[in-house]
C-alpha positions in Angstrom: 0.0 0.0 0.0 1.4 3.4 -0.9 1.6 6.3 1.6 -0.4 9.0 -0.3 -3.6 9.0 1.9 -3.3 10.5 5.4 -6.2 8.3 6.5 -4.1 5.1 6.0 -1.3 6.3 8.3 -1.3 6.5 12.1 1.2 6.5 15.0 2.8 3.1 15.6 2.4 1.9 11.9 5.5 0.4 10.3 6.4 2.2 7.1 9.1 2.7 4.5 10.1 6.3 4.0 12.5 8.2 1.7 14.6 10.8 3.5 15.2 14.1 1.8 18.9 13.2 1.4 18.0 9.9 -0.2 15.5 11.1 -2.8 18.0 10.8 -5.7 19.2 7.3 -4.8 15.7 6.0 -3.7 17.2 4.5 -0.6 14.4 3.4 1.8 14.4 3.8 5.6 12.1 1.5 7.7 10.6 2.6 11.0 7.5 3.2 13.0 5.4 6.4 12.7 5.6 8.8 15.6 4.0 12.0 14.1 2.2 12.9 10.9 3.6 16.1 9.5 1.4 16.6 6.4 -2.0 18.1 7.3 -3.7 17.6 3.9 -5.7 14.4 3.3 -3.7 13.4 0.2 -0.2 14.1 -1.1 1.1 12.8 -4.5 4.7 12.2 -3.2 3.6 10.7 0.1 2.6 11.8 3.5 5.5 13.3 5.5 6.0 11.7 8.8 8.5 11.6 11.7 9.6 8.2 12.8 10.1 7.2 16.4 13.9 7.6 16.0 13.4 11.2 14.9 14.0 10.8 11.1 11.6 12.7 8.8 10.6 11.6 5.3 7.8 10.8 3.0 6.0 7.5 3.2 6.4 5.4 0.1 5.1 2.1 1.4 3.1 0.8 4.3 4.6 -2.4 5.6 2.0 -5.1 5.9 3.0 -8.4 7.6 
C-alpha cells in the first residue's frame, strides 16, 4: 500500500520512507510512525512523517505483515 492518503497512516504503523537526502538514490528507511507532519488528506509524493527515532521523510510504502 502506498503512503499518499493520510487516513491510512497512524502512529505506531511500520512504514518505509524516503529521507530528503535519499531522494536521488531512492534508498528506503524503515521505521515506526511517531507523528504525521502533512496536514492535507492526500499528497502525491507521500505523506510526510516523523519516525520514532526522529528521522523525517515521505511514506512510500506501508509495511504489511
